[in-house]
C-alpha positions, -999 to +999 in steps of 0.1 A: +317-782+593+360-784+605+371-756+615+398-740+589+432-739+598+455-711+596+490-716+580+518-694+569+541-700+540+574-687+525+579-691+489+616-690+486+627-670+449+657-664+434+662-648+403+689-666+383+695-654+344+667-635+343+645-662+355+626-666+388+632-698+406+609-716+435+623-740+460+602-770+465+606-791+496+593-824+502+569-832+532+577-852+555+554-879+557+543-888+516+574-869+503+550-845+482+566-811+469+552-788+489+565-749+500+578-745+536+544-737+558+539-737+596+512-727+622+505-696+635+533-690+666+520-668+697+536-635+694+552-638+658+543-618+629+526-641+605+558-633+581+581-643+609+568-676+608+569-679+572+603-672+576+615-696+605+597-727+584+614-718+558+649-719+575+639-752+595+624-766+566+644-762+534+673-741+553+667-709+533+666-675+547+664-637+532+641-610+529+605-618+533+576-595+524+557-578+548+523-585+529+513-617+516+517-626+479+485-644+482+461-678+496+450-710+488+433-734+500+440-770+509+434-800+530+459-809+559+461-843+574+468-842+609+489-865+630+455-883+641+450-890+607+418-866+604+414-848+573+407-807+577+408-779+553+433-752+558+442-718+542+479-712+533+489-677+534+522-669+512+549-644+519+574-643+489+610-650+502+641-636+485+668-662+493+704-648+499+713-679+522+708-716+517+727-735+545+742-770+540+725-783+569+697-775+588+667-784+616+651-812+589+676-816+564+674-851+570+638-857+565+632-833+533+645-829+501+649-794+481+649-784+448+648-754+430+626-748+397+614-723+373+584-708+386+569-717+351+570-755+359+569-757+397+531-757+396+530-792+375+557-809+403+534-801+435+509-822+440+483-801+459+455-787+439+453-754+458+494-749+460+495-757+423+464-735+411+485-706+433+518-714+418+505-715+382+482-677+390+519-665+398+532-677+364+503-666+343+503-634+355+539-630+337+560-622+364+538-601+381+547-575+408+548-600+440+576-616+419+597-586+408+629-584+418+636-556+447+664-533+452 
């Protein structure tokens, strides 16, 4: 049985007119809609990894939650083409800055969407269920506006 790959993700969130919007990005290879995520880095906390990935992949920064808002399972395609199971731990990122250019800006598209619609746009069953669960909880605490 394949070892479970661990990844850390940011769910970039912005409140607009009382509606929670999340930022989706395209994957580099297949151009599917996903959220920024990456592999564990030595001497970096999981939330810090998620924040770094959000900046590099989506060009956003802000305040990241110290504790995860949830997890989902997916299948990751490695560069070798091998498919491996992965568990993605997700941290909320309250976005305060969106850069005009960033490290992967020429490789990815970005799109802000209402949280209630995000699950229908992603092409990953685990991520879709995760996002739908957040919406179904009718503004869960993890997505409440914090001061």
